[in-house]
C-alpha positions in Angstrom: -3.9 -45.8 -1.0 -6.4 -44.2 -3.8 -8.9 -43.3 -1.0 -5.6 -41.6 0.8 -5.4 -40.1 -2.8 -8.9 -39.2 -3.4 -9.6 -37.9 0.3 -5.8 -35.9 0.4 -6.7 -33.9 -3.1 -10.9 -33.4 -1.4 -8.7 -31.4 1.7 -6.2 -29.8 -1.2 -9.5 -28.7 -3.6 -11.5 -27.4 -0.7 -8.4 -25.6 1.4 -7.6 -23.9 -1.9 -11.3 -23.2 -2.2 -11.1 -21.2 0.7 -8.0 -19.4 -0.2 -9.6 -18.2 -3.3 -13.1 -17.5 -1.1 -11.3 -15.1 1.5 -8.8 -13.3 -1.2 -11.1 -12.0 -4.1 -14.9 -12.8 -1.9 -14.6 -12.0 1.1 -14.9 -7.7 1.9 -11.9 -8.5 5.0 -8.3 -8.9 6.1 -7.2 -12.2 5.1 -4.8 -14.1 7.0 -4.7 -17.1 4.5 -1.6 -18.4 4.3 -1.1 -18.6 -0.1 -2.0 -15.5 0.0 0.9 -15.3 2.0 3.1 -17.3 1.2 3.2 -16.1 -2.4 3.5 -12.3 -1.9 6.4 -13.3 0.8 8.2 -15.1 -1.6 7.6 -12.6 -4.5 8.7 -9.7 -2.2 11.5 -11.7 -0.8 12.5 -12.1 -4.8 12.4 -8.7 -6.1 14.4 -7.4 -2.6 16.9 -9.9 -3.7 17.0 -8.9 -7.2 17.1 -4.4 -6.4 19.0 -4.5 -2.5 22.6 -4.0 -4.3 21.1 -1.1 -6.8 21.7 2.3 -5.3 20.4 4.5 -7.5 16.6 5.1 -6.1 14.7 5.8 -9.8 16.4 2.4 -11.6 15.3 0.6 -8.3 12.1 1.7 -8.3 11.6 1.2 -11.6 12.2 -2.8 -10.7 9.6 -2.2 -8.0 6.9 -1.7 -10.4 6.1 -4.9 -11.4 6.1 -6.3 -8.4 2.7 -6.4 -7.6 1.4 -7.8 -10.9 3.8 -9.9 -10.6 2.5 -10.9 -7.2 -1.3 -11.0 -8.9 0.1 -13.6 -11.5 1.8 -15.9 -9.5 -1.2 -16.3 -7.1 -3.5 -17.0 -9.5 -0.5 -19.6 -11.0 -0.6 -20.9 -7.3 -4.2 -22.1 -6.7 -4.4 -23.2 -10.6 -1.6 -25.6 -9.6 -3.1 -26.5 -6.8 -6.4 -27.4 -7.5 -4.6 -29.1 -10.6 -2.9 -31.9 -8.2 -6.0 -31.4 -5.5 -8.2 -32.7 -9.0 -5.2 -35.0 -9.9 -5.3 -37.1 -6.6 -9.5 -37.4 -6.6 -9.4 -38.9 -10.1 -6.5 -41.9 -9.3 -9.2 -43.1 -7.0 -11.8 -43.2 -9.8 -9.2 -43.6 -12.7 -8.8 -47.3 -13.4 -6.1 -45.8 -16.4 -4.2 -45.3 -14.1 -2.4 -42.2 -12.4 -0.6 -40.4 -15.2 -4.1 -40.7 -16.6 -5.9 -39.3 -13.9 -3.1 -36.2 -14.0 -4.2 -35.5 -17.8 -7.4 -36.2 -16.8 -7.4 -33.6 -14.6 -5.5 -31.1 -16.8 -7.7 -31.4 -19.4 -10.6 -30.6 -17.4 -9.1 -27.6 -14.9 -8.3 -25.9 -18.3 -11.5 -26.9 -20.4 -9.3 -27.8 -23.6 -11.2 -31.2 -23.6 -8.0 -33.3 -25.2 -8.7 -36.8 -22.8 -11.9 -38.0 -22.2 -13.9 -39.4 -19.2 -14.0 -43.2 -18.8 -17.1 -43.3 -16.6 -20.5 -41.1 -15.0 -18.4 -40.7 -11.7 -15.1 -39.8 -13.7 -17.1 -37.2 -16.2 -18.3 -35.4 -12.5 -15.0 -34.8 -11.5 -14.6 -33.2 -14.5 -17.0 -30.8 -14.5 -16.6 -30.0 -11.6 -12.1 -28.8 -12.5 -13.7 -27.3 -15.3 -15.9 -25.2 -13.5 -13.2 -24.4 -11.0 -10.9 -23.3 -13.7 -14.1 -20.8 -15.3 -14.7 -19.4 -12.1 -11.0 -18.8 -10.3 -9.8 -17.1 -13.7 -13.4 -15.2 -14.2 -13.1 -14.0 -9.9 -9.4 -13.5 -10.5 -10.6 -10.3 -13.9 -13.1 -9.7 -11.5 -11.0 -8.6 -9.2 -8.7 -6.3 -10.8 -11.0 -3.7 -11.6 -11.7 -3.3 -7.5 -7.9 -3.1 -7.2 -7.2 -0.2 -10.1 -10.0 1.9 -8.7 -9.0 1.6 -5.3 -5.2 2.8 -6.8 -6.3 5.3 -8.7 -8.2 7.2 -5.8 -5.9 6.3 -4.1 -3.1 8.0 -6.1 -5.5 11.7 -7.5 -4.8 12.9 -4.1 -1.5 11.8 -4.4 -0.4 13.7 -7.6 -3.2 16.8 -6.7 -0.9 17.1 -3.4 2.6 17.5 -5.8 1.2 21.4 -6.0 1.3 21.3 -2.6 3.7 19.3 -1.4 6.5 19.1 -4.0 7.9 15.9 -5.0 8.8 14.3 -2.8 6.0 15.6 -0.8 7.1 17.5 2.6 5.0 18.4 5.3 7.0 21.6 5.9 6.2 22.1 2.6 2.2 21.9 2.5 2.4 25.1 5.1 4.9 26.7 3.1 2.8 26.8 -0.4 -0.4 26.5 0.8 -3.0 29.9 1.3 -0.2 31.2 3.4 2.5 31.6 0.7 0.0 33.0 -1.8 -0.9 36.1 0.7 -4.6 34.7 1.5 -5.6 35.2 4.6 -9.7 33.7 5.3 -8.6 30.6 8.1 -11.5 28.5 6.7 -11.1 29.0 2.8 -9.0 25.8 1.9 -7.2 23.8 4.6 -10.5 22.9 6.3 -11.5 21.2 3.3 -7.6 19.5 2.3 -7.7 18.2 6.2 -11.2 16.5 5.7 -10.5 15.0 2.4 -7.2 13.8 3.9 -9.3 11.8 6.4 -11.9 10.5 4.4 -8.1 9.1 1.9 -6.8 7.6 5.1 -9.9 5.8 5.7 -10.3 4.4 2.1 -6.9 3.5 2.4 -7.2 1.4 5.2 -10.2 -0.1 4.1 -8.8 -1.1 0.7 -5.3 -2.0 1.8 -6.1 -3.7 4.4 -8.6 -5.9 1.8 -6.2 -6.2 -0.3 -3.6 -7.2 0.5 -1.6 -6.7 -2.9 -2.6 -2.7 -3.5 0.6 -2.2 -0.6 3.2 -3.6 -3.9 1.3 -0.9 -6.1 4.1 1.9 -6.6 2.8 5.8 -7.5 3.2 6.2 -11.3 5.8 9.0 -10.7 9.6 8.2 -9.3 9.7 10.7 -7.0 5.9 10.3 -5.6 4.7 8.2 -3.2 1.4 7.8 -1.3 3.4 6.3 1.8 5.4 9.7 1.5 2.1 11.7 0.9 0.4 11.1 4.2 3.1 11.9 6.2 3.4 14.8 5.0 0.2 15.7 5.4 0.4 14.0 8.7 3.7 16.7 9.9 1.9 19.5 8.5 -1.1 19.1 10.3 1.0 18.6 13.5 3.1 20.9 13.2 0.2 24.1 12.6 -1.2 22.7 15.6 1.5 23.5 17.5 3.4 26.4 15.3 0.1 28.5 15.7 -2.2 26.5 17.5 -4.9 29.7 17.1 -5.2 29.9 13.7 -4.9 26.2 13.4 -8.4 24.4 11.6 -7.9 21.9 15.1 -10.8 20.0 14.8 -10.0 18.8 11.0 -6.7 19.0 11.7 -7.0 16.1 14.4 -9.3 14.6 12.7 -7.1 14.1 9.6 -4.2 13.1 12.3 -5.9 10.3 14.4 -7.5 8.6 10.8 -4.0 9.1 9.5 -2.0 7.3 11.9 -4.8 4.1 12.6 -4.7 3.8 8.7 -0.7 3.3 9.1 -1.5 1.0 12.0 -3.5 -1.1 10.2 -1.4 -1.2 7.1 1.2 -2.7 9.6 -0.5 -5.0 10.9 -1.3 -6.5 7.3 1.7 -6.7 6.0 3.2 -8.0 9.4 5.3 -5.5 11.2 5.9 -4.4 14.7 3.3 -2.1 15.8 2.6 0.0 19.4 -1.0 1.0 19.3 0.0 3.1 22.8 2.9 5.3 22.2 4.4 7.3 24.7 4.3 11.2 23.9 7.7 11.5 26.1 9.9 9.0 23.7 12.2 10.9 21.8 11.4 11.2 18.1 13.7 9.5 15.7 13.2 12.6 13.1 16.2 14.9 14.5 15.9 18.6 16.2 18.0 19.9 13.8 16.0 18.4 10.8 12.9 20.4 12.7 14.3 23.4 12.7 14.9 22.8 9.1 11.9 22.4 8.7 10.6 25.6 10.8 13.5 27.0 8.8 11.0 26.4 5.6 8.1 27.6 6.8 9.2 30.4 8.3 10.6 31.8 5.0 6.4 32.2 3.7 4.1 34.7 5.7 3.2 31.9 8.1 2.0 33.5 11.4 3.8 31.6 14.2 2.4 32.5 17.3 5.0 30.4 19.3 8.6 29.4 19.2 10.2 26.5 17.3 11.5 25.8 21.2 7.5 26.3 22.1 6.2 23.7 19.9 8.8 20.8 20.1 6.9 19.3 22.6 3.3 19.7 21.0 4.4 18.8 17.7 7.1 14.9 19.3 3.5 14.2 21.3 1.5 14.0 17.6 4.6 12.5 16.0 5.2 10.1 17.9 1.8 8.5 17.4 2.8 7.0 13.4 6.7 7.7 12.6 7.3 4.8 14.3 5.5 2.9 11.9 5.8 5.4 9.8 9.6 4.5 9.7 8.7 0.7 9.1 6.4 0.9 6.8 8.9 3.2 4.1 12.0 0.7 4.7 9.1 -2.3 3.8 7.7 -1.0 0.4 10.7 1.0 -0.5 9.3 4.4 -0.6 10.8 7.2 -2.1 13.1 9.0 0.7 12.0 12.0 1.3 12.3 14.8 4.3 11.4 13.4 7.4 10.6 9.9 6.5 13.6 8.0 8.1 16.7 6.1 7.4 16.4 3.2 4.5 18.1 -0.5 4.9 19.6 1.0 1.2 21.7 3.5 2.6 19.4 6.7 0.1 20.5 10.1 1.0 16.6 11.7 1.3 15.5 13.4 -1.5 14.3 17.5 -1.5 11.3 18.4 -2.9 11.8 19.4 -6.8 10.4 22.8 -6.6 8.5 24.7 -9.4 11.2 27.3 -10.7 9.9 31.2 -10.3 8.6 32.2 -13.7 7.5 35.6 -12.7 7.2 37.5 -16.2 8.9 41.1 -16.7 7.4 43.9 -16.0 5.6 45.8 -19.4 7.6 48.3 -20.6 5.3 50.5 -22.4 
């Protein structure tokens, strides 16, 4: 039985090390079971704690701690497994019994040093346990700057979008506010760089959030802001522009933005274990209703945006673009409980869409001499 326990302990230690390395060291999407179990357990707990909260702001405030809880429980799970593994290994060599082996493992793993080893073999195992505890904690600490660096890159662009799209962000709002609302006629002045920037943002999102799954649980700082809603708003604006005014739209930049955008959303859905259709039929009906579409067009038409097509003529092209990302975006919105902005789909919580917050008109009174 001592040999069986020692072999089982070695197996636990090796598998736990594999989990640590694939999660914290290897820059690639991980299917590690320990990390998945922790993430799903924490997510289920937070869902249970918030599913009866009908006020979105209160629910968002509670969900803000989910990512940090996941990180801490992930570290705790690794340490507990290492503790169990080394205790099983030590019980095969420690002559003072099973209880003493567990005390020895804890003393070594957490480098407390209150239990002295009895002979050379136990001393070697103690050294391995002590170095394991130090290295795992150090790797976890070094992991945090990577996470927060990716988080800050993500949120910088989302914050910049607030002046263009309101909060929550909305695709028609981008076209209503940007350039045309200010009377700027130079087609290459602003939006070409805007869509190229969001193409790069989506690529960064796909790389960082699929490699470090817990990043999807980091919520945007402002309760009406969401990186997912922002992404869909940008994609909707590109699709609307090419559908309504193809002669003036930055076709190449908008297409690149759309392509990278829906590919990133599909990668995120795969990472979270959501069902993804990688080749949707362009003739499939949208979940977005035609009346909601017309409401968006009305917002765009309220500004100086020049339309080359009627809403009816533009609808098939817009639908053909949006079908590539609508279903997967809605699934992600519901799974991550993103703010219920316009055109972001239904929520399991039953939240009604929140209209974008727009700045009040603060035009000064003309000077009267």
